[in-house]
C-alpha positions in Angstrom: 0.0 0.0 0.0 2.8 2.4 0.9 4.4 2.1 -2.6 1.0 2.7 -4.3 0.4 5.8 -2.2 3.8 7.1 -3.1 3.1 6.6 -6.8 -0.3 8.4 -6.4 1.3 11.3 -4.5 3.9 11.7 -7.2 1.5 11.6 -10.1 -1.6 13.3 -8.5 -2.0 16.1 -6.0 -3.5 13.9 -3.3 -3.8 15.0 0.3 -5.2 14.0 3.6 -4.1 10.4 3.4 -5.7 8.4 6.2 -5.1 4.6 6.6 -8.3 3.3 8.3 -7.2 -0.4 8.2 -4.2 -2.3 6.9 -6.0 -2.8 3.6 -8.1 0.4 3.5 -6.9 4.0 2.8 -8.8 7.2 2.3 -7.3 10.1 0.4 -8.5 13.5 -0.8 -8.1 15.1 -4.3 -9.3 18.2 -6.0 -12.5 17.9 -8.0 -10.8 18.5 -11.3 -8.5 15.5 -10.9 -10.9 13.0 -9.4 -12.0 11.2 -12.5 -8.4 11.0 -13.8 -7.3 9.4 -10.5 -10.2 6.9 -10.6 -9.3 6.0 -14.2 -5.7 5.6 -13.3 -6.6 3.3 -10.4 -8.8 1.2 -12.6 -6.6 1.0 -15.7 -3.0 1.1 -14.2 -3.3 0.0 -10.5 -5.9 -2.8 -11.1 -8.7 -1.4 -8.9 -11.2 -3.3 -11.1 -14.2 -3.3 -8.6 -16.3 -0.2 -8.0 -17.7 -0.6 -4.5 -19.6 2.6 -3.7 -20.2 6.3 -4.3 -21.7 8.3 -1.5 -22.0 11.9 -0.3 -21.8 13.8 2.9 -23.3 17.3 3.4 -20.9 19.6 5.2 -23.5 22.4 5.4 -21.3 24.5 7.7 -18.6 24.7 5.0 -21.1 25.0 2.1 -19.6 21.8 0.6 -20.6 18.2 -0.3 -18.0 15.5 0.0 -18.2 12.7 -2.6 -16.4 9.5 -1.7 -15.7 6.8 -4.3 -14.6 3.5 -3.0 -12.6 1.1 -5.2 -11.3 -2.4 -4.6 -8.3 -4.2 -6.0 -9.2 -8.0 -5.7 -5.6 -9.1 -6.6 -4.1 -7.7 -3.4 -7.4 -7.2 -1.4 -7.1 -3.5 -0.8 -9.6 -0.6 -0.9 -9.0 3.0 -1.7 -11.6 5.7 -0.9 -11.2 8.8 -3.0 -12.8 11.9 -1.4 -13.4 15.1 -3.2 -15.3 18.3 -2.2 -17.8 20.1 -4.4 -19.7 23.3 -3.7 -23.3 23.2 -2.4 -24.1 26.3 -4.4 -23.4 24.5 -7.7 -23.3 20.8 -6.9 -22.0 19.3 -10.0 -19.4 16.6 -10.7 -18.1 14.9 -13.8 -19.6 11.5 -14.4 -17.7 8.3 -13.9 -20.4 6.1 -15.5 -18.1 5.4 -18.5 -15.7 3.5 -16.2 -18.3 1.2 -14.6 -22.0 1.1 -15.7 -23.3 0.8 -12.1 -21.8 4.2 -11.2 -24.8 5.7 -13.1 -27.2 4.3 -10.5 -25.3 5.9 -7.6 -25.1 9.2 -9.4 -28.9 9.1 -10.1 -29.5 8.5 -6.4 -27.2 11.3 -5.4 -28.9 13.7 -7.8 -32.3 12.9 -6.3 -31.4 12.8 -2.7 -28.7 15.6 -2.5 -29.3 17.5 -5.7 -25.8 16.8 -7.0 -25.7 16.8 -10.8 -23.6 14.5 -13.0 -24.0 15.9 -16.5 -24.2 13.2 -19.2 -24.9 10.4 -16.8 -27.6 8.1 -18.1 -31.0 8.6 -16.5 -29.6 11.1 -14.0 -32.7 13.3 -14.3 -35.2 10.5 -14.1 -37.1 9.8 -10.9 -35.3 7.1 -8.9 -37.0 6.8 -5.5 -39.0 10.0 -5.0 -41.6 10.1 -7.8 -43.2 13.5 -8.0 -41.0 15.0 -5.3 -41.0 18.8 -5.5 -39.2 19.9 -2.3 -35.5 20.3 -1.7 -33.6 17.0 -1.8 -34.3 15.2 1.5 -30.7 14.2 2.3 -29.5 17.8 2.5 -29.0 18.9 6.0 -31.2 22.0 5.5 -34.2 19.8 4.7 -36.5 20.1 7.7 -37.9 16.6 8.2 -40.1 17.5 11.1 -41.7 20.5 9.3 -42.2 18.4 6.2 -43.9 15.6 8.2 -46.2 18.1 10.0 -47.2 19.7 6.8 -47.7 16.6 4.8 -49.2 14.0 7.2 -52.2 14.4 9.3 -52.7 13.2 12.9 -54.6 10.0 13.0 -57.2 9.3 15.7 -56.2 6.7 18.2 -52.5 7.3 17.9 -50.5 8.3 20.9 -46.9 9.3 21.4 -44.9 7.6 24.1 -41.6 8.5 25.7 -39.5 5.4 24.6 -37.8 5.1 28.0 -41.0 5.3 29.9 -42.8 2.9 27.5 -40.1 0.2 27.8 -40.0 0.6 31.6 -43.8 0.0 31.8 -43.6 -2.8 29.3 -40.8 -4.6 31.1 -41.9 -3.9 34.6 -45.7 -3.5 34.5 -46.1 -3.9 38.2 -43.7 -1.1 39.1 
């Protein structure tokens, strides 16, 4: 792993390298070099398996963090590539040309976070939230409680219980 990281540091402007486990390392790269790095890892370093693409909303910094996780089955190591993109214009180059399943992750991130991946197949099609017209629900500024109160009506016969008190009464009904 050490030799691989040295090669990547030499060729790409990677930073914030964190080894989580012996066979798993996270690194950060600028948005404009992300797809080049991922392509290099697939084509040169044998990271043939695309594991995951996910996002984190850093609302305080006005950024989204995208994390691509790749696996090299020959040596059983994972690399997670992190890149930051602006919340104001959340757009990232697509990686669907490298692995077809990337398009599914990108479609989900478009719907749930509002992150656009121009040119990705079906990125603008409904994925989970058919007919959704509010802000993307995984953004931290989405007010779940307010949305629930405005969307759903109280049903007769329902009651709210404090979970601790409910379990105490259920487990010890006689006090």
